[in-house]
C-alpha positions as CSV (number, residue, x, y, z in Angstrom):
1,M,-36.3,73.8,-4.0
2,A,-32.4,73.4,-3.4
3,E,-30.4,76.6,-3.6
4,S,-28.0,77.1,-6.4
5,N,-25.3,79.0,-4.5
6,A,-22.8,76.4,-3.4
7,Y,-21.7,78.7,-0.5
8,S,-25.1,79.1,0.9
9,N,-25.9,75.3,0.8
10,P,-24.0,73.3,3.5
11,Q,-24.4,70.0,1.6
12,K,-22.9,71.4,-1.6
13,I,-19.9,72.8,0.4
14,V,-19.3,69.1,1.7
15,N,-19.8,67.8,-1.9
16,K,-17.1,70.1,-3.2
17,Q,-14.6,69.2,-0.4
18,F,-15.3,65.6,-1.1
19,E,-14.5,65.9,-4.7
20,I,-11.2,67.5,-4.1
21,L,-10.3,64.7,-1.7
22,R,-11.5,61.9,-4.3
23,K,-9.1,63.5,-6.9
24,A,-6.1,63.6,-4.5
25,R,-6.8,60.0,-3.5
26,I,-6.8,58.9,-7.1
27,Q,-3.5,60.5,-7.7
28,Q,-2.1,59.1,-4.4
29,Q,-3.1,55.5,-5.5
30,K,-1.3,56.1,-8.8
31,N,1.9,57.2,-6.9
32,W,1.9,54.2,-4.5
33,M,4.2,51.7,-5.8
34,G,5.0,48.4,-4.1
35,T,8.8,48.5,-3.5
36,M,10.1,47.1,-0.2
37,Q,10.9,50.5,0.9
38,Q,7.5,51.9,0.1
39,I,5.6,49.0,1.8
40,Q,7.7,49.4,4.9
41,R,7.2,53.1,5.1
42,R,3.5,52.8,4.6
43,N,3.2,50.1,7.3
44,I,5.4,52.0,9.7
45,Q,3.0,55.1,9.1
46,K,0.0,52.8,9.7
47,K,1.3,51.4,13.0
48,Q,2.2,55.0,14.1
49,A,-1.3,56.3,13.2
50,Q,-2.8,53.2,15.2
51,Q,-0.9,54.4,18.2
52,I,-2.2,57.9,17.9
53,R,-5.8,56.7,17.4
54,Y,-5.4,54.7,20.6
55,Q,-4.4,57.6,22.4
56,K,-7.3,59.5,21.2
57,G,-9.5,56.6,22.2
58,I,-8.2,56.7,25.7
59,E,-8.8,60.7,25.8
60,Q,-12.4,60.0,24.4
61,K,-12.9,57.6,27.2
62,A,-12.0,60.1,29.8
63,R,-14.4,62.6,28.4
64,M,-17.2,60.1,28.1
65,E,-16.8,59.0,31.7
66,N,-17.1,62.9,32.7
67,S,-20.2,63.4,30.5
68,V,-23.5,63.3,32.4
69,S,-25.6,62.3,29.4
70,G,-23.2,59.7,28.1
71,F,-22.3,58.5,24.6
72,S,-25.2,60.1,22.7
73,Q,-23.9,63.5,23.3
74,T,-20.3,62.8,22.4
75,G,-20.9,61.8,18.8
76,F,-24.1,60.5,17.3
77,D,-26.0,64.0,17.7
78,V,-23.4,65.6,15.3
79,F,-23.7,62.7,12.8
80,D,-27.5,62.8,13.1
81,N,-27.5,66.6,12.3
82,N,-25.3,66.0,9.0
83,I,-27.6,63.4,8.1
84,R,-30.5,65.5,8.2
85,K,-28.9,68.2,6.1
86,F,-28.0,65.4,3.5
87,W,-31.5,64.1,3.3
88,D,-33.1,67.5,3.4
89,S,-31.2,68.4,0.3
90,K,-32.3,65.1,-1.3
91,V,-36.0,66.0,-0.5
92,D,-35.4,69.3,-2.3
93,D,-33.8,67.6,-5.2
94,Y,-36.6,64.8,-5.4
95,F,-39.3,67.5,-5.7
96,E,-37.4,69.7,-8.0
97,I,-37.1,66.7,-10.3
98,K,-40.8,65.8,-9.9
99,N,-42.0,69.4,-10.5
100,G,-39.7,69.5,-13.5
101,I,-41.1,66.4,-15.0
102,S,-44.7,67.9,-14.4
103,T,-43.8,71.1,-16.1
104,G,-41.9,69.3,-19.0
105,E,-38.7,71.1,-18.1
106,I,-37.1,67.7,-17.4
107,D,-37.4,64.7,-19.7
108,A,-39.9,62.1,-18.0
109,V,-37.7,59.0,-18.7
110,R,-34.6,60.7,-17.3
111,G,-36.5,62.3,-14.5
112,K,-38.0,59.0,-13.4
113,A,-34.6,57.3,-13.4
114,A,-33.3,60.0,-11.2
115,L,-36.2,59.7,-8.7
116,A,-35.8,55.9,-8.7
117,K,-32.0,56.5,-7.9
118,I,-32.9,58.7,-4.9
119,N,-35.6,56.1,-3.7
120,Q,-32.9,53.4,-4.0
121,Q,-30.5,55.4,-2.0
122,V,-33.2,55.9,0.7
123,L,-33.5,52.1,0.8
124,N,-29.7,51.6,0.9
125,Y,-29.3,54.1,3.6
126,K,-31.9,52.5,5.8
127,Q,-30.2,49.1,5.4
128,A,-26.8,50.6,6.2
129,V,-27.4,53.0,9.1
130,T,-27.7,50.4,11.7
131,P,-24.6,48.4,10.8
132,V,-22.7,51.6,10.5
133,L,-23.7,52.8,14.0
134,K,-22.9,49.4,15.5
135,L,-19.4,49.6,13.9
136,A,-19.0,53.1,15.3
137,T,-19.8,51.9,18.7
138,A,-17.5,48.8,18.4
139,Y,-14.6,50.8,17.0
140,N,-15.1,53.4,20.0
141,E,-14.7,50.4,22.5
142,A,-11.8,48.8,20.6
143,S,-9.9,51.8,20.0
144,Q,-9.3,52.3,23.7
145,L,-7.3,49.0,23.8
146,A,-3.5,49.0,23.3
147,P,-2.5,48.2,19.8
148,G,-1.6,44.5,19.4
149,S,-3.6,43.5,22.5
150,P,-6.7,41.1,22.2
151,G,-9.7,42.9,20.9
152,S,-7.8,46.0,19.7
153,V,-8.3,47.7,16.3
154,S,-5.9,46.1,13.8
155,A,-3.7,48.6,11.8
156,T,-4.9,46.4,8.8
157,T,-8.4,47.9,9.2
158,D,-9.0,50.5,6.4
159,Q,-7.3,53.8,7.5
160,D,-10.2,55.9,6.2
161,L,-12.9,53.9,7.9
162,Q,-11.3,54.1,11.2
163,E,-11.2,57.9,10.9
164,V,-14.8,58.0,9.9
165,L,-15.9,55.6,12.7
166,G,-13.8,57.3,15.2
167,G,-15.3,60.7,13.9
168,I,-18.9,59.4,14.5
169,G,-18.1,58.4,18.0
170,A,-16.1,61.5,18.9
171,G,-18.6,64.1,17.5
172,G,-16.6,64.7,14.4
173,N,-18.0,66.2,11.2
174,V,-18.9,63.0,9.4
175,N,-21.2,63.6,6.4
176,I,-23.1,61.6,3.8
177,V,-22.1,62.4,0.2
178,D,-23.7,61.3,-3.1
179,R,-21.3,60.6,-5.9
180,E,-23.0,59.3,-9.2
181,G,-25.5,57.5,-7.1
182,E,-23.2,55.9,-4.7
183,L,-23.4,57.1,-1.0
184,F,-20.1,57.9,0.8
185,L,-19.4,58.6,4.5
186,Y,-17.1,61.6,4.4
187,M,-15.1,63.5,7.0
188,P,-13.2,66.7,5.9
189,G,-9.7,67.2,6.9
190,S,-7.8,70.2,7.8
191,T,-7.0,71.0,4.2
192,P,-9.2,70.5,1.0
193,D,-7.2,67.6,-0.3
194,T,-7.1,65.7,3.1
195,G,-9.9,63.8,5.0
196,S,-11.4,60.4,5.0
197,S,-14.1,58.7,2.8
198,V,-15.8,55.2,2.8
199,Q,-18.1,54.2,0.1
200,I,-21.1,52.7,2.0
201,S,-21.8,49.9,-0.5
202,D,-18.2,48.7,-0.2
203,L,-18.4,48.9,3.5
204,M,-21.5,46.8,3.7
205,K,-19.9,44.0,1.6
206,L,-16.9,44.0,3.9
207,E,-19.1,44.0,6.9
208,S,-21.1,41.0,5.6
209,V,-18.1,38.8,5.7
210,G,-16.7,40.3,8.9
211,D,-13.8,42.2,7.2
212,A,-14.8,45.8,8.0
213,L,-13.5,46.4,11.3
214,I,-10.7,44.0,11.9
215,L,-10.0,43.2,15.7
216,Q,-6.8,41.5,17.0
217,S,-7.5,38.0,17.9
218,D,-6.9,36.5,21.4
219,T,-4.3,33.7,20.6
220,S,-3.1,33.1,24.1
221,E,-4.8,29.8,24.5
222,Y,-3.7,28.5,21.3
223,D,-0.1,29.7,22.0
224,N,0.0,28.2,25.5
225,K,-1.2,24.9,24.1
226,T,1.4,24.9,21.4
227,V,4.1,25.5,23.9
228,D,2.8,23.2,26.7
229,S,2.6,20.3,24.2
230,L,6.4,20.0,24.3
231,L,7.3,21.8,27.5
232,Q,5.0,19.8,29.7
233,P,5.1,22.3,32.5
234,D,3.9,20.0,35.2
235,N,6.0,17.0,34.3
236,T,8.9,16.3,36.6
237,Q,10.6,14.4,33.7
238,S,10.2,17.1,31.1
239,A,13.5,17.5,29.1
240,Y,13.1,21.2,29.2
241,I,12.6,21.7,32.8
242,T,15.0,21.1,35.8
243,T,13.1,19.9,38.7
244,S,15.0,20.3,42.0
245,Y,14.4,19.4,45.6
246,L,15.6,21.2,48.7
247,P,15.1,20.4,52.4
248,N,12.1,21.8,54.0
249,G,13.6,23.5,57.0
250,D,13.8,21.2,60.0
251,N,11.2,18.9,58.6
252,T,13.1,15.9,57.6
253,D,10.0,14.0,56.3
254,N,9.2,16.6,53.6
255,E,11.1,18.5,50.8
256,D,10.4,21.5,48.8
257,M,10.1,21.1,44.9
258,Y,11.4,23.8,42.5
259,R,11.2,24.2,38.7
260,Q,13.4,26.2,36.4
261,V,14.1,26.5,32.6
262,D,17.7,27.6,32.0
263,G,18.8,29.3,28.8
264,Q,20.0,26.3,27.0
265,Q,16.7,24.3,27.8
266,K,14.8,27.4,26.5
267,L,16.7,27.5,23.3
268,S,16.2,23.6,22.9
269,L,12.5,24.0,23.5
270,K,12.2,26.8,20.8
271,R,14.3,24.8,18.2
272,D,12.4,21.6,18.8
273,L,9.0,23.3,18.6
274,Y,10.2,24.5,15.1
275,K,11.4,21.1,14.1
276,Q,7.9,19.7,15.0
277,G,6.0,22.1,13.0
278,A,4.7,24.6,15.6
279,Y,2.6,27.3,13.8
280,S,3.1,25.7,10.5
281,K,-0.7,25.4,9.9
282,R,-1.4,28.9,11.6
283,V,0.9,30.8,9.0
284,E,-1.3,29.4,6.2
285,D,-4.4,31.1,7.6
286,N,-3.9,34.6,6.0
287,K,-7.1,36.2,7.6
288,I,-5.5,35.4,11.1
289,M,-2.0,36.1,10.2
290,S,-2.5,39.4,8.3
291,P,-3.5,41.4,11.7
292,L,-1.1,39.2,13.9
293,W,1.8,40.0,11.5
294,M,1.0,43.7,11.4
295,D,0.3,44.4,14.9
296,K,2.1,42.0,17.1
297,Y,5.2,40.2,15.3
298,N,6.0,42.5,12.5
299,D,8.5,44.6,14.6
300,K,12.3,45.3,14.1
301,E,13.0,44.5,17.6
302,V,10.8,41.3,17.8
303,I,12.5,39.9,14.7
304,K,16.0,40.9,15.7
305,K,15.5,39.1,19.0
306,A,14.3,35.9,17.4
307,Y,17.0,35.7,14.8
308,E,19.9,36.4,17.3
309,E,19.3,32.7,18.2
310,Y,18.7,31.4,14.7
311,G,21.4,33.0,12.7
312,E,21.3,35.8,10.1
313,T,20.5,34.2,6.9
314,I,17.4,32.4,5.7
315,K,17.7,29.9,2.9
316,I,14.6,28.8,0.9
317,E,14.7,26.2,-1.8
318,N,12.8,27.2,-5.1
319,S,11.3,25.0,-7.6
320,N,14.5,24.4,-9.3
321,G,16.3,23.3,-6.2
322,N,18.3,26.4,-5.8
323,L,18.7,28.1,-2.4
324,I,17.4,31.7,-2.4
325,E,18.9,33.7,0.5
326,F,17.2,36.5,2.6
327,N,18.3,38.4,5.6
328,P,15.6,38.2,8.3
329,R,15.8,42.1,8.4
330,D,14.3,42.1,4.9
331,F,10.9,41.3,6.5
332,D,10.8,44.3,8.9
333,D,7.5,46.2,8.5
334,T,6.4,44.3,5.6
335,T,2.7,43.4,4.8
336,W,1.5,39.7,5.1
337,G,1.3,38.1,1.8
338,I,2.3,41.0,-0.3
339,V,5.6,40.5,-2.4
340,P,7.7,43.9,-2.8
341,S,8.0,44.7,-6.4
342,N,11.7,45.5,-6.3
343,L,12.8,41.9,-5.5
344,S,14.5,39.7,-7.9
345,Q,12.3,37.2,-9.7
346,E,13.9,34.4,-7.8
347,Q,13.0,36.1,-4.4
348,K,9.6,36.8,-5.5
349,D,8.9,33.3,-6.3
350,V,9.7,32.2,-2.7
351,W,8.9,35.4,-0.8
352,E,5.7,34.1,0.8
353,K,7.5,30.7,1.9
354,A,10.2,32.8,3.3
355,Q,7.9,35.0,5.3
356,R,6.2,32.1,6.7
357,V,9.5,30.6,7.9
358,V,10.3,34.2,9.6
359,A,6.9,34.3,11.2
360,R,7.1,30.8,12.7
361,H,10.5,31.6,14.2
362,V,9.2,35.0,15.6
363,M,6.0,33.6,17.0
364,I,7.9,30.6,18.7
365,N,10.4,33.0,20.2
366,T,7.7,35.2,21.5
367,T,5.3,32.8,22.8
368,V,7.9,30.7,24.5
369,D,9.3,33.9,26.3
370,T,5.7,34.8,27.2
371,R,4.8,31.4,28.4
372,L,7.8,30.9,30.7
373,A,7.3,34.3,32.1
374,E,3.8,33.4,32.9
375,L,4.8,30.1,34.5
376,G,7.7,31.9,36.3
377,Y,10.0,29.2,35.4
378,E,12.9,31.6,34.1
379,D,13.9,31.8,37.7
380,K,13.8,28.9,40.2
381,K,10.2,28.7,41.1
382,Y,8.9,27.1,44.3
383,V,5.8,24.7,43.3
384,G,5.0,22.7,46.2
385,T,6.2,20.6,49.1
386,E,6.0,16.9,49.1
387,K,7.0,13.9,51.3
388,K,10.6,13.0,50.8
389,R,11.1,10.2,48.6
390,K,13.7,7.5,48.8
391,F,16.2,7.7,46.2
392,N,16.1,4.4,44.1
393,N,17.7,4.5,40.6
394,P,19.1,1.1,39.4
395,A,21.7,2.9,37.3
396,Y,22.8,5.1,40.2
397,N,22.8,2.1,42.6
398,N,25.2,0.1,40.3
399,R,27.7,2.9,40.1
400,H,26.9,5.2,43.2
401,E,30.6,5.2,44.4
402,E,31.8,6.7,41.0
403,I,29.0,9.0,40.5
404,D,29.2,10.4,44.1
405,A,33.0,11.0,43.6
406,W,32.3,12.9,40.3
407,I,29.7,15.1,42.0
408,A,31.8,15.7,45.0
409,F,34.6,16.8,42.8
410,A,32.3,19.1,40.7
411,N,31.3,20.8,43.9
412,S,35.0,21.1,45.1
413,G,35.5,24.5,43.5
414,N,33.0,26.4,45.8
415,G,32.0,28.7,43.1
416,E,35.5,28.9,41.5
417,D,36.9,26.7,38.8
418,V,37.7,23.1,39.7
419,D,41.1,21.7,39.1
420,A,41.5,21.6,35.2
421,A,44.3,19.0,35.3
422,K,42.3,16.7,37.5
423,F,39.3,17.2,35.4
424,V,41.2,16.1,32.3
425,D,42.6,13.2,34.1
426,M,39.1,11.9,35.0
427,M,37.8,12.4,31.5
428,N,40.8,10.5,29.9
429,H,40.2,7.8,32.5
430,A,36.6,7.4,31.0
431,S,38.0,7.2,27.4
432,R,41.1,5.1,28.2
433,S,43.1,7.7,26.3
434,K,45.0,10.9,26.3
435,E,42.3,12.6,24.3
436,F,41.9,15.5,26.7
437,R,44.9,17.9,27.7
438,V,45.3,21.3,29.2
439,L,47.2,24.1,27.6
440,P,49.5,26.5,29.4
441,S,46.7,29.2,29.0
442,G,44.4,26.9,30.8
443,T,42.3,26.1,27.7
444,I,41.2,22.5,27.7
445,M,41.5,20.6,24.2
446,K,39.8,17.5,23.0
447,G,42.0,16.3,20.3
448,S,42.8,19.2,18.0
449,K,39.6,21.1,19.2
450,E,38.9,23.4,22.2
451,Y,36.7,21.6,24.6
452,V,34.1,24.2,25.9
453,I,33.1,23.9,29.5
454,D,32.5,26.3,32.5
455,L,34.5,24.6,35.3
456,S,32.9,26.8,37.9
457,K,29.5,25.3,37.3
458,P,29.2,22.0,39.4
459,R,26.3,20.7,37.4
460,E,28.0,21.2,34.0
461,V,31.1,19.5,35.3
462,A,29.2,16.5,36.9
463,Y,27.0,15.9,33.7
464,A,30.3,16.1,31.5
465,L,32.0,13.5,33.7
466,G,28.9,11.3,33.7
467,S,28.5,11.5,30.0
468,A,32.1,10.7,29.4
469,H,31.6,7.5,31.5
470,S,28.3,6.4,29.6
471,V,25.9,7.7,32.5
472,R,22.7,9.1,31.2
473,E,22.1,12.8,32.1
474,G,18.8,11.9,33.7
475,T,20.6,9.6,36.0
476,M,23.1,12.4,36.7
477,A,20.5,14.9,37.4
478,Q,18.5,12.6,39.8
479,A,21.8,11.9,41.6
480,Y,22.9,15.5,41.7
481,E,19.7,16.4,43.3
482,K,19.0,13.3,45.2
483,L,15.8,12.8,43.2
484,P,13.9,9.5,43.0
């Protein structure tokens, strides 16, 4: 028969600790409001906690690798011991009730209902124990991966569940508790009102639809395809890549090919990807976006970097045709799809739409930078040696003397500014006007506006002259590099 002294019965001690935690959590939920600042504070705490769990996972891995007997001696044995204690107490309860029914001390109807509840708990436990242990094993492996990396545990995974699963794997004091017929996994904290608990029936519902342990997706293939669809990294005619050829040493029959994406080309690629709808479908998939936003993109520095190129204001049209403004920083450390309660009603109505706009910009900015770094195109990259081709461009052939003269002038500065007055004369000759002029300060004006150009950059000067004389940039590029 079960002992009545709570301090001599390990399971009753656990039950009492659990009840204190349960009441503390109820009060905590009441205190949790949904203002912007509170959402941001909770998400920062979640991400910080995820980093701590990752570090614990690395330390756990080191201990496991030094263990002779492997995983079973680093966790499941403690959990098994607590399980035995729980079911020992249930067996005592079972026979206490059964004997009470036979002696008449317990009402037969109520007693049989209590016995049926215990039998159902046994069945529920048998159905749950294997999935729980599989989750604990999966968590143990995934928690050793850096937060945000493919396969890592997302900070959107229930915080208590992570503590419990990590506790099972690390040999923590994870118990089973019965509260009003429902079984809970419970790990006490350092004080009575701290700790972690998970209702097993809720856990099984989440696991049945794959929402219990949320792991970060590997989106690299999707991201690369998105960028490459416009970049066309192997296409020598790509508008976003400068392909150049240099002599192959003393071998006059061959030439070396190089590719590079400069700052302006990279910015154009990002803006054109947005215009063409990149990630517009992805941001509608909340199941994928929720962990991606929390772990990978919802970062102050990541958002700041993206919007340094796009401006500081987001304007979203509402159903009445009014433009509602947001600052990109409004979305730092927010939760995907959750509208902060302290916004104006107009802002609430378009919050999710605005969040998707920010997410698209941030994702495009991040994936383009990542892809170009992978390709090595941010610097001039050697990509191969080819047989030297003959330069044959009809547009060049028809005006080669003019084009050669512009390119020669563009290169005349030898790293310094070319002659501004001569540049202005050549530009005015193209337009047959005096539209361009040089101020005493050296500033070049086009009409009443400043004409911005770096006269120390030969390619920029040559392209400007070509454009003024109605020669396409592609022809100038080929002439400049002597490409076919």
